[in-house]
N, C-alpha and C positions, 0 to 999 in steps of 0.2 A: 495431476491430468498431463498424458505423457502424447497425445495421438494428436499431433498439433498437424493443422494443413500446412501441404507445401508451397511455401511463398518465395518467391523472386527478385528480381529488381525489372525482369519482363515483364513481369506478370503486371505489376504496380504500373509498371509504365504506360502498360495497354490499357488497363482502369482507368488511368488519368485520362489519356486521347481519349477515350468512347467518351468518356461522361465530362468532362471539364477541358474541354477544345483548350480555351483559354489559358489552358497550366502544360500544355502538350508539349512546348517544346522547350519544357524544364527542366533538366539531367534530375534521373532517378539513383539513389546512392542510399545503401544500409548506412544508421548511426550506427556510430562505435559500439556502444554498449545499447544494445535493446531489452525492454522488460521481459515478463513471462508471461503476460496474460497477449499482449499486443505485440505483433510485431511490427516494427518503425521502421521508415526510412523517409530522407533528406529529399527532400522536392524545391530543387531549387538554394537558396543561398536564406531563404524568409517563412518556409513552410515544411509540414514534416506530413507523412500520411501513415496514420497509424491502424491497422488491421489485426481485428482479433485470429487469434490464434487456433481457437476448438470452441466448438461450440457451447458452452461454458461459460464463454466471455462474450458473445455474441450480445449480450443486450447491454453491456457497458454503452457504446455506440451511441443508441438513442439516448441512454442517460443523460452520457457529460454533453452531448449535443442542449440537451433543454436543461440542463440545471447549470452548467456552469459560466456560461454569460448573465448568470440571475446572483450565484456566487460574488462571482469578478467586483461590480460594485464596493463589498459591504466587507473586503478581506484587505487586508495591510499589506500582501507581498500579491504581485503577479501570479495569475493561474494559466494554464494554454486556455485560448482563446480559440474555440472551432470557428472554422470557417467555410466547411460545408462536407454534406455526408453522401456520399455515392451508394449504388445498391449494387446486388452481387451480379457479377458478370463475369465473361470468361474462364468461367469454370469457380470462381472465387464464391463460396456458397451464402455470405453475410451478410450486412451494412458495413460500411467502414466508412473511414471522418479523413478530412484534411483541417489541421492546423495548424497557428505560426508555432514558427520556433524559436525559444529563446536560447540564446545560447549561454554556456555556460557548462561546467562542470557536477557531477554530482557531488555526495561525500562518501557515495561508494568508487566514486573515478579517483575519488585522488586525498588527500590525510586532511583532516582540518585543525587548523592552526589553536581556534579555542572553542571548545567544547562548551564551556560555559555561554558563548555570548550564542549559538545554536542552539543549546537547549531553552534559552530563557526569547530566542526568537518563535525558534517552533510552539514552545507556551503560549507567544501572543498572540500566535498567528491561530490557535488552535482557539483561544479564550474568545476569537471575534469571530472565527466559523461556527464555534455551537451557538451564538446570541443569532446567527441567521434564522428569518421563520421559518418554522416545518412544516407549515400546510402545505399538501399536495404529495410529501416526500415518501421515496420510496419505504416499509421497514425493511429489514433485515430479511433474510431469502438467500434461495440457490442465485439469485442474481450477483447476491457480494460473498458468497459462502459464508452467510447467516452475522456478519461482524458488524457487530451492534447488538447483537441478541440473548440469549443466554447461551452459557458457557455447556450446562446440557446435554447441549446437542450434538458436543463431541465427549462427552464423557467415556463411554464405549471405547473410544480411540483409544482417548488416553490411560483407560486404564488399562488396555490389552500390551498398551507400551508399556508402563510400568509391571508388566509380567516380563514381557518381552527382556527387558531391561535389566532382572533382576540379578543379581551378584556386578553389573556393570555400574551402575550408577547406585547413589545414595538415594533406595527408593523412598525408606522411613521418609524423610524430608520430602523427595518431591513429592509424595502423598499427603506431605501434610500440607503445601502450597494447594493443592489441587481442594482438599478436602474446604479450606479455609475460602477459596474462590468458588467454588458450589456453595458457601453457606451465606456467600456473602450478597443476598437478594442487592438488586436496583428495585428503587419505586420511585425513583424520580421523573421530572417530565423531560420525552424524548429529545433528542438535540441531535443537531448535524454530527454522522463521524466519516471520516474521510475511508478507513477501513484498511489503508497500506501505508501509514505513515514510516516510511524504511528509510534506507538511505539511499540507496538508489533514486526517489521520490523527493528529495531535496537537491537543489540545483545552489548550487556555491553562485558566487563573482569572482573575479581574480581576485581577491582578497583573502575568499575564502570565508565570506559573510554569509548567508542564507538570502539568497538573491529570488528564489518562484518556490513553489509546493505542484508539485505536479500529479499525474495520475489519481482521476478520483474515479475510476470503473469501478470503486467497491464501495464509493460510497452508500451511505441509506441513514433513514431516521431511527434512532433508538440511542443504546450506553455507549457513549465514549469508553469507558475502560480498554477494549483492543485497542484506539488511539496511545497509549500511553507503551506500549511498547517497546517504544525506541529506548526506556529509560535505560532497560537492557541488552540491546541491541546494536546501539551505536553508543550509548554514553558510558561515561566512568564513575566513579561515585562521586567525586566533584559536582560536576556535568550533570548527573542524577538528580541531587539535590537543588540544585538551580532548577531545573525542570518538576519538581516537584512543589516548589515553592511559587510557583508561577501558575502552574494549574489549579484551578476549582475543583479540586477531588477529593472526597472526604475519603480516610482508610476502607471501606469498601471496599470503592473505586479503586483502591491500589492493588487490594487484594484481589482483583478479578482480574486488573489486567496483569498481574502474575500469575493468574490461570493461565491468559490464551500466552502469553510469552511459553510460559511449559508444556503447554498443548504443542505445538507449532514445536518449540526442542524435543519433546519427547517421541512425536513420530517421526521427526528426521532420523534421530541416532538407532530409533527401533527401526527402520526403513534400511534402500539398498541404494541411496543416492550417496556416495561417498565424498563427493564433490563439496558435497550443503555441509556434513557431518563436523567440523571445525570449528564452522561459523555458530550454529547452535549448539556445540560443547560449549563453547564459551558464554551463551547464554544461559546454558543452563546454572555453570559453573555460578556464575555471577547471582543466578536467582536462588542456586544453594546454601550459598558462602550466607545472601541477604536474610536467610532465616533460620538459619545453625542454629 
């Protein structure tokens, strides 16, 4: 989604001052590295403002505001705490939220000194997260781009990308990975899915150890295979083994996880966003090497 709403410091300052006068005197400034789904700004020294960047992400605000306080007491690591929700105003068309600020750098902003330790910590976090009661949780759908749902929703995109990439990648092995993923049907009880376990959402402390997990905007109740894609997007061979050992996942779930990783890599490589292609090429190379 490329049609992002134009948001700047001035707009955020006016939104905060108009709806939360108790915070009107606090400085608003952009964070060093914002995500794709939301624009994020510092609010003073202890809070942040997150605003959906486009209509497709607008439902995430209310979802996080409702569920994050319910998740937090049951998890082994901190997660963002929503403090208030703002209404559309000042030309901005969607609800937005104020959260506490958890200091640190993400695994995308700095090197990880101990990938095995990180893999084990993420596995422990996800294992606890998947045990949380799912009653009332939203099923996968457009609100989270079907993460946690069946891979068949992206079958057409994936096969089109395979055709477009013929002669540029090992399409035979890639197609094998995709067919294995589609055949690995999931019939387990639904669990909580984060939907975006990625380097940019893993916050590290000064020593490089996992400190918090961020951004639950894509959460849903369903198949957690998509949360295992970190295996190829960040981890290396040794830490991948540690992650696999720590996760309650069978071979079919790992097959579906490979499918999720493959889908994303293929559509990026077949597209025109040159900036993100090197990263997805590394993901594809790891997947192909594993199944060659």
